[in-house]
N, C-alpha and C positions, 0 to 999 in steps of 0.2 A: 780860658780854653772852652768852658761850657758855653759861653756866649758865642764864640766862633762856630761851634758845632750847631747851635740853634740857627744861626744865620745861614750856614751852609745848607741845612735841611730845608730852608725856605726856597732854595734854588732847584730842588728835585722836581722834575716835570717841566722845567722851564728851559727855553733856548738860551744858550750862553756862548760867549766867545772866551776861550781859554788860551792864555799866552803861557808858553812853557819855555824851558831852557833850550838852547841851541836855535833860537829864533823860530820855534815852531808855534803855529797857531791852529786851533781847532774850533769849529763851530758845530753845535749840535744840541741835542736834548739830554739833560742830565737824568739818568735813570737811577743812580745810587751814588752815595758818598760814604766811604769808609771813615767812621769817626776817629779811629785810632791813627791811621796813616794819612788821611786826607786824600787818598786816591779817589778818582772820579770815574764812574762808568758812564760813557758818553755815546749816545746813539747818533752816529754821523751819517748823513745822507745828502747827496747832491743830485741835481737833475741829470748829471752826466753818468751816474752809476745806476745800474738796474736794481741794486739791493742796498739795504742799509748795513752799516758796519758798526758793531759795538766795540768801542775802544776803551781800554783802561789806561788812564793817564795817572802815573804815579804821583803821589802827593808831593814828594820832594822836588819834582821837576816843574811844578806849577808855580808860575810867577804871579798871575792874576786871573781872576774869573769875573766876567762882567755880563750881566743879563742883557740880552738883545731884545729890544722893544719892537713889536710889530712883526716879528718873523715867525712867531709860533704857529699862526694859522697857515702860512705858506708851507712850513715844514710838515705840518700834519697833512695837508693836501698832497704833498709829495709822497709821504708814506702810504697814504690811501691809494694813490695812483700806482705805486710800485706793487702793493699787495694785490690790486686788481689785475695788473699785468701778469703777475706770477700765477694767478689762479686760472688764467686762460691759456 
């Protein structure tokens, strides 16, 4: 259990793809992971939306979490663009 908590904490601040029950998939930046329940706070943003969404994905519904390589910079640029658009 302690090993999986340490591994999960390495994903905080990284872009991931989460596969959950009912064939749901989420892509976003992990903001926090509850060590007791395994629930994930995921900052979800797309170019089609004008703002970011903070989703909480319950630990019992998560089937897998996989780090997304090369998407972190694109995601950060999208967040900066959205913040700048909201400021004007």
